[in-house]
SEKE-699512 format. One record per residue (C-alpha): residue number from 1; x, y, z. Coordinates in pm, 1 decimal, padded with zeros to 6 digits. Each point is the difference from the previous one (the first is absolute). Example, Ala and Ser with C-alpha at 12.3 -4.5 7.8 and 13.67 -1.06 7.14 Angstrom:
! residues 2
SITE  pos         u         v         w
SITE    1   01230.0  -00450.0   00780.0
SITE    2   00137.0   00344.0  -00066.0
//
This chain:
! residues 265
SITE  pos         u         v         w
SITE    1  -00012.4   00027.0  -00016.1
SITE    2   00178.2   00304.3  -00068.5
SITE    3   00030.4   00235.9   00293.3
SITE    4  -00263.9   00214.7  -00132.7
SITE    5  -00230.4  -00260.4   00039.6
SITE    6   00077.5  -00073.7   00340.7
SITE    7  -00323.0  -00050.9   00251.6
SITE    8   00083.9   00199.3   00323.9
SITE    9  -00306.2  -00141.6   00148.2
SITE   10   00176.5  -00284.2   00056.9
SITE   11   00270.5   00179.9   00209.7
SITE   12  -00025.7  -00003.1   00397.6
SITE   13   00124.7   00345.3   00009.8
SITE   14  -00292.8   00091.1  -00227.3
SITE   15  -00251.9  -00173.3   00179.8
SITE   16   00132.8   00145.7   00358.4
SITE   17  -00042.9   00336.9  -00154.7
SITE   18  -00335.2  -00005.3  -00072.2
SITE   19  -00079.2  -00230.4   00319.3
SITE   20   00077.9   00328.5   00201.7
SITE   21  -00282.5   00220.8  -00147.3
SITE   22  -00233.5  -00252.8   00156.0
SITE   23  -00010.8   00235.4   00308.8
SITE   24   00008.2   00348.1  -00206.8
SITE   25  -00300.4   00199.1  -00047.4
SITE   26  -00075.8  -00063.5  -00373.7
SITE   27   00038.3  -00376.6   00057.7
SITE   28  -00252.0   00019.7   00273.4
SITE   29  -00234.8   00195.3  -00200.0
SITE   30   00053.0  -00286.5  -00265.6
SITE   31  -00089.6  -00294.6   00223.7
SITE   32  -00292.5   00185.8   00152.0
SITE   33  -00172.5   00087.9  -00316.9
SITE   34   00080.0  -00380.7  -00092.2
SITE   35  -00140.4  -00163.2   00316.4
SITE   36  -00331.1   00192.7  -00043.6
SITE   37  -00091.7  -00175.5  -00298.6
SITE   38   00118.9  -00361.8   00167.4
SITE   39  -00334.6  -00197.0   00049.2
SITE   40   00173.7  -00264.9   00150.0
SITE   41  -00260.8  -00320.1   00139.0
SITE   42   00077.4  -00265.6   00289.6
SITE   43   00124.6  -00319.6  -00213.3
SITE   44   00113.3   00157.3  -00301.7
SITE   45   00346.7  -00016.2  -00207.6
SITE   46   00154.3   00283.2  -00102.0
SITE   47   00303.9   00058.5  -00185.2
SITE   48   00261.9   00318.5   00060.1
SITE   49   00199.6   00024.4  -00329.5
SITE   50   00308.3   00167.0   00020.6
SITE   51  -00017.4  -00004.2   00374.8
SITE   52   00333.8   00134.7   00081.1
SITE   53   00038.8   00027.2   00412.8
SITE   54  -00360.3  -00093.7   00048.1
SITE   55  -00160.2   00334.3   00076.3
SITE   56  -00313.4  -00140.0  -00204.9
SITE   57   00009.4  -00325.0   00129.3
SITE   58   00016.6   00124.8   00353.9
SITE   59  -00351.1   00237.8  -00103.5
SITE   60  -00184.0  -00287.5  -00145.4
SITE   61   00039.6  -00203.8   00321.2
SITE   62  -00119.8   00292.3   00206.3
SITE   63  -00270.0   00097.1  -00224.4
SITE   64  -00170.4  -00361.0   00022.3
SITE   65   00056.1   00000.5   00366.6
SITE   66   00233.4  -00276.4   00007.3
SITE   67  -00275.8  -00211.7  -00212.4
SITE   68   00153.7   00014.3  -00306.8
SITE   69   00042.3  -00390.4  -00138.8
SITE   70   00354.3   00057.1  -00175.0
SITE   71   00228.8   00232.8  -00132.6
SITE   72   00217.0  -00038.4  -00272.6
SITE   73   00321.1   00253.0   00020.5
SITE   74   00160.3  -00012.2  -00344.3
SITE   75   00300.2   00198.8  -00117.1
SITE   76   00283.5  -00010.0  -00261.6
SITE   77   00243.5   00056.5   00280.8
SITE   78   00124.5  -00273.7   00231.6
SITE   79   00108.2   00242.3   00228.3
SITE   80  -00354.9   00068.3   00112.3
SITE   81  -00056.8  -00292.0   00147.8
SITE   82   00188.5   00070.9   00293.4
SITE   83  -00223.0   00251.7   00049.1
SITE   84  -00273.3  -00190.4  -00037.7
SITE   85   00117.3  -00245.1   00264.7
SITE   86   00081.3   00319.3   00243.6
SITE   87  -00375.6   00139.7  -00053.8
SITE   88  -00150.7  -00363.3   00056.3
SITE   89   00181.1  -00019.9   00334.8
SITE   90  -00169.1   00370.2   00084.2
SITE   91  -00317.4  -00083.3  -00095.6
SITE   92   00016.5  -00331.4   00208.0
SITE   93   00085.9   00233.2   00313.0
SITE   94  -00347.5   00098.5  -00007.4
SITE   95  -00128.7  -00350.0   00025.2
SITE   96  -00111.0  -00225.4  -00321.8
SITE   97   00255.4  -00090.0  -00256.0
SITE   98  -00066.0   00181.6  -00317.2
SITE   99  -00032.7  -00234.1  -00286.4
SITE  100   00256.2   00152.6  -00206.5
SITE  101   00227.1  -00184.2  -00282.6
SITE  102   00263.3   00187.0  -00168.6
SITE  103   00065.1  -00088.5  -00391.2
SITE  104   00274.0   00142.6  -00208.1
SITE  105  -00128.1   00067.1  -00360.7
SITE  106   00075.8   00168.4  -00304.9
SITE  107  -00350.1   00122.0  -00103.3
SITE  108   00115.0   00159.1  -00322.0
SITE  109  -00050.5  -00370.0  -00095.7
SITE  110  -00319.1  -00033.3   00154.1
SITE  111  -00161.8  -00213.5   00274.3
SITE  112  -00006.1  -00325.7  -00118.0
SITE  113   00087.2  -00116.6   00282.8
SITE  114  -00372.2   00048.9   00098.1
SITE  115  -00301.1  -00174.5  -00124.2
SITE  116  -00330.1   00177.8  -00148.7
SITE  117  -00204.3   00170.6   00316.0
SITE  118   00258.0  -00037.7   00256.1
SITE  119  -00043.7   00292.6   00187.8
SITE  120  -00309.6   00226.8   00156.2
SITE  121   00214.9   00286.9  -00022.1
SITE  122   00338.4   00176.0  -00131.8
SITE  123   00150.1   00265.4   00141.4
SITE  124   00329.6   00181.7  -00132.1
SITE  125   00231.4   00303.0   00081.0
SITE  126   00173.7   00165.9  -00289.3
SITE  127   00064.3  -00314.6  -00143.8
SITE  128  -00217.5  -00069.6  -00332.9
SITE  129   00217.2   00283.6  -00181.5
SITE  130   00335.3  -00227.7  -00009.7
SITE  131  -00107.9  -00299.9  -00200.8
SITE  132   00259.4   00030.7  -00282.3
SITE  133  -00004.9  -00186.1  -00337.4
SITE  134   00252.6   00041.6  -00274.3
SITE  135  -00054.1  -00049.5  -00378.7
SITE  136   00242.1  -00274.5  -00107.4
SITE  137   00055.8   00114.2  -00318.6
SITE  138   00010.7   00366.1   00078.3
SITE  139   00159.7   00013.5   00291.0
SITE  140  -00251.5   00290.6   00117.9
SITE  141  -00214.6  -00027.3   00293.0
SITE  142  -00396.0  -00051.1  -00028.1
SITE  143  -00316.2   00013.0   00189.1
SITE  144  -00072.6  -00394.9  -00059.3
SITE  145   00091.8  -00132.1   00368.8
SITE  146  -00180.0   00281.3   00162.3
SITE  147  -00328.3  -00050.0  -00193.6
SITE  148   00057.5  -00353.5   00052.2
SITE  149   00033.5   00034.6   00377.8
SITE  150  -00342.9   00184.0   00002.6
SITE  151  -00130.2  -00304.7  -00173.2
SITE  152   00148.5  -00228.7   00212.4
SITE  153  -00116.4   00183.7   00333.0
SITE  154  -00390.5  -00011.7  -00150.2
SITE  155   00075.3  -00393.5  -00022.6
SITE  156   00125.9  -00089.6   00337.9
SITE  157  -00319.5   00213.3   00140.4
SITE  158  -00287.0  -00222.0   00098.6
SITE  159  -00332.5   00166.1  -00128.8
SITE  160  -00079.7   00264.5   00199.9
SITE  161   00375.6   00101.7   00127.4
SITE  162   00142.1   00314.9   00018.4
SITE  163   00319.2   00175.7  -00101.7
SITE  164   00113.9   00313.7   00177.9
SITE  165   00346.8   00127.5  -00093.8
SITE  166   00194.6   00348.8  -00048.3
SITE  167   00215.1   00088.8  -00277.1
SITE  168   00265.2   00325.1  -00061.7
SITE  169  -00175.3   00246.8  -00213.1
SITE  170   00154.7   00087.5  -00317.3
SITE  171   00310.2   00236.5  -00004.4
SITE  172   00026.3  -00088.6   00391.5
SITE  173   00209.4   00269.1   00199.8
SITE  174   00191.2  -00163.5   00268.2
SITE  175   00093.1   00316.4   00159.7
SITE  176  -00377.1   00083.5   00163.5
SITE  177   00034.5  -00337.1   00159.7
SITE  178   00311.0   00056.9   00127.9
SITE  179  -00039.4   00378.4   00126.8
SITE  180  -00297.2  -00175.2   00181.5
SITE  181   00204.0  -00280.7   00149.2
SITE  182   00223.9   00204.9   00175.8
SITE  183  -00299.9   00145.9   00247.4
SITE  184   00068.8  -00322.9   00202.8
SITE  185   00357.5  -00095.7  -00074.4
SITE  186   00158.1   00203.3   00290.3
SITE  187  -00260.3  -00142.1   00238.8
SITE  188   00101.6  -00387.4  -00087.3
SITE  189   00284.1  -00191.3   00183.9
SITE  190   00224.8  -00010.4  -00270.1
SITE  191  -00043.7   00347.4  -00218.7
SITE  192   00325.7   00000.3  -00141.7
SITE  193  -00042.8  -00359.2  -00144.2
SITE  194  -00410.1   00129.9  -00119.8
SITE  195   00166.0   00292.9  -00167.7
SITE  196   00266.2  -00196.4  -00173.4
SITE  197  -00266.3  -00263.9  -00138.1
SITE  198  -00237.2   00310.3  -00112.5
SITE  199   00288.0   00104.5  -00211.5
SITE  200   00061.1  -00338.1  -00133.8
SITE  201  -00388.7  -00008.6  -00071.9
SITE  202   00050.3   00293.7  -00229.4
SITE  203   00278.0  -00157.8  -00174.7
SITE  204  -00213.2  -00311.7  -00054.0
SITE  205  -00268.4   00236.5  -00092.6
SITE  206   00178.1   00141.3  -00279.0
SITE  207   00082.2  -00342.6  -00135.8
SITE  208  -00335.1  -00073.0  -00003.8
SITE  209  -00114.7   00284.3  -00160.3
SITE  210   00264.8  -00041.9  -00288.2
SITE  211  -00125.7  -00345.7  -00051.2
SITE  212  -00358.9   00061.5  -00048.9
SITE  213   00124.8   00262.3  -00270.3
SITE  214   00141.9  -00292.8  -00182.5
SITE  215  -00321.0  -00204.7   00034.6
SITE  216   00113.0  -00272.7   00265.9
SITE  217  -00189.3   00136.4   00278.1
SITE  218  -00358.0   00131.4   00002.3
SITE  219  -00159.3   00337.2   00160.0
SITE  220  -00298.3   00032.3  -00220.2
SITE  221  -00296.1   00266.2   00038.7
SITE  222  -00261.8  -00090.0   00169.1
SITE  223  -00245.5  -00008.8  -00269.8
SITE  224   00246.3  -00277.0  -00175.2
SITE  225   00042.0  -00225.2   00317.8
SITE  226  -00411.4  -00011.3   00040.5
SITE  227  -00033.1  -00090.9  -00412.8
SITE  228   00260.9  -00283.1   00067.3
SITE  229  -00181.7  -00160.2   00318.0
SITE  230  -00314.4   00030.3  -00181.7
SITE  231   00149.7  -00177.5  -00313.8
SITE  232   00084.5  -00293.3   00220.2
SITE  233  -00334.6  -00022.5   00163.6
SITE  234   00015.2   00211.0   00332.8
SITE  235  -00313.9   00248.3   00110.9
SITE  236  -00081.6   00234.5   00252.7
SITE  237   00315.5   00224.9  -00028.0
SITE  238   00090.0   00239.8   00216.3
SITE  239   00302.3   00202.4   00094.1
SITE  240   00168.6   00299.0   00216.1
SITE  241   00322.7   00167.2   00014.1
SITE  242   00230.1  -00071.6   00290.3
SITE  243   00357.4  -00010.2   00101.4
SITE  244   00065.7   00394.7  -00049.5
SITE  245  -00215.4  -00008.8  -00321.6
SITE  246   00276.8  -00231.6  -00184.9
SITE  247  -00244.2  -00315.3   00002.4
SITE  248  -00332.7  -00135.1  -00062.6
SITE  249  -00183.0  -00260.6   00182.6
SITE  250  -00237.6  -00195.7  -00179.5
SITE  251  -00256.5  -00226.7   00115.2
SITE  252  -00179.2  -00242.6  -00246.8
SITE  253  -00211.1  -00349.0   00031.7
SITE  254  -00074.3  -00308.8  -00220.8
SITE  255  -00349.0  -00037.6  -00043.3
SITE  256  -00170.6  -00261.8   00167.8
SITE  257  -00251.3  -00029.7  -00270.9
SITE  258   00130.9  -00223.4  -00258.5
SITE  259   00009.1  -00268.0   00254.5
SITE  260  -00328.2   00055.6   00137.4
SITE  261  -00161.7  -00017.7  -00410.0
SITE  262   00206.9  -00317.2  -00049.8
SITE  263  -00114.8  -00163.2   00320.7
SITE  264  -00363.8   00093.7  -00111.5
SITE  265   00071.5  -00182.4  -00340.7
//
């Protein structure tokens, strides 16, 4: 692989830079806006796609009152396995052990490890945009993996299943996120480390923007996102701005009507 095609998402330093943002105001805003659309019921099986250090995984557990059936936390970076183990121990300290399993998987190639209708719900935080595919003949990046991932998310949901996710806006600006994050940085136990990781996030942010311009990653306007979701079958589209105005939170569902009609037939 050429140096210009290196994927920094797989580096621990990159992962740590973005992990450190979980306490900052922009990410807390994003977490709150995502959580309010998570309708998690007892006994359900949910997928946290691109789970990172597990903030949304923890939110699923909490929103269900500890009654969720299972959470599959999946990420392309194996370093997150340790973070998920720590999360399980932390949540277990409050009582029942959470049914969380961690999987390493490259969702750019789809979700073939899961059968049709596996999940009652799927949540994803700032991850779907990074499904990447490259044309073998031209060497150019395409949106094929992105479109395929949307179809796969629809496939692995049960009828009536819900998808809630966030993605960055077009021409995302990381400086508003950085400045808003500084309000909290110096109140943390390790402010210098937090500041360094915030600056690293800016560096990786510039890399993300460059790769998006090449077509490797996908920061689409909200209208185009809606169109692509509806094309694969999702309905009940809604969205809001979040993350210091640099992300959309989107909620859609897989209609249960088709299953009802099939049963009646």
